[in-house]
C-alpha positions in Angstrom: 39.8 41.5 -6.8 37.1 41.9 -4.3 33.8 40.1 -4.7 31.4 43.0 -4.2 28.4 40.7 -4.4 29.4 38.7 -1.4 26.9 39.6 1.4 27.5 36.9 4.0 29.1 33.5 4.0 29.8 30.9 6.7 31.8 28.8 4.2 35.3 29.9 5.3 34.7 31.6 8.7 36.3 35.0 9.2 37.5 36.7 6.0 40.3 39.1 5.5 38.8 42.5 4.4 41.5 43.0 1.7 42.0 39.7 -0.1 38.6 38.1 1.0 40.3 34.8 1.9 39.9 33.1 5.2 42.1 34.5 7.9 44.1 31.3 8.0 44.8 31.4 4.3 45.2 35.2 4.0 47.4 36.1 1.0 48.1 39.7 2.0 49.0 38.9 5.7 47.7 42.2 6.9 48.4 43.0 10.6 45.0 43.4 12.3 44.0 46.7 13.7 44.3 47.1 17.4 41.1 49.2 18.1 37.5 49.0 17.0 37.3 52.5 15.6 35.4 54.0 18.5 38.0 56.4 19.7 37.5 57.4 23.3 39.6 59.8 25.4 39.4 59.6 29.2 41.3 60.6 32.3 42.3 57.9 34.7 43.9 58.2 38.1 43.3 54.7 39.6 46.5 52.9 40.6 48.7 55.9 39.8 48.9 57.5 43.3 46.5 60.3 42.3 48.4 61.3 39.1 46.2 61.8 36.1 46.9 60.0 32.8 44.9 60.7 29.6 44.1 57.4 27.9 43.1 57.1 24.2 41.3 53.8 23.3 39.9 52.3 20.2 42.2 53.7 17.5 41.7 51.6 14.3 45.5 51.2 13.5 48.1 48.5 13.7 50.4 48.1 16.6 53.3 49.8 14.8 51.2 52.7 13.7 49.9 53.1 17.2 53.4 53.5 18.5 54.2 56.1 15.8 51.1 58.0 16.7 51.8 57.9 20.4 55.3 59.3 19.8 53.8 62.1 17.8 51.1 62.9 20.4 53.6 62.8 23.3 55.9 65.3 21.4 52.9 67.6 20.7 51.8 67.5 24.4 55.3 67.9 25.7 54.9 65.0 28.1 55.8 61.4 28.5 53.5 58.4 28.0 53.3 54.8 26.9 51.5 52.3 24.7 49.9 49.6 26.7 47.2 47.0 25.8 46.4 48.6 22.5 45.8 52.1 24.0 47.9 55.2 24.3 48.6 56.7 27.8 49.7 60.3 27.9 50.8 61.8 31.3 48.7 64.6 32.7 45.2 65.9 31.7 45.6 66.6 28.0 42.1 65.5 26.9 41.2 68.6 24.8 44.6 68.9 23.2 44.6 65.2 22.2 41.1 65.5 20.8 42.2 68.4 18.6 45.4 66.6 17.5 43.5 63.4 16.7 40.9 65.3 14.6 43.8 66.8 12.6 45.0 63.3 12.0 41.6 62.3 10.7 40.2 60.4 13.7 36.8 61.3 15.1 36.9 61.0 18.9 34.8 61.7 21.9 35.3 62.0 25.7 34.6 59.2 28.0 34.2 59.0 31.8 33.9 61.9 34.2 
């Protein structure tokens, strides 16, 4: 049961958002989300010999859910890609298509970079 009256406490350090126990004594053992919730879509070409890769950063999901979402996005775009460092990389310039697909999944996103 959540203590809705708790505003701020330095008693136990960081608290789990679900069980409100300290992260070291967490009872639910939730896997932390990878991203911060600010979903940014950008096109990167550095270190890829001029080939463009669309990068999706900041998705507030766990690592397993990130891999499932990446697989779904790759299939919808008809291209390859990977999950690296908590972000999804999709080959080619698919920024608008990914923005539309993420909005259908319920993630508000915006473009980043040039």
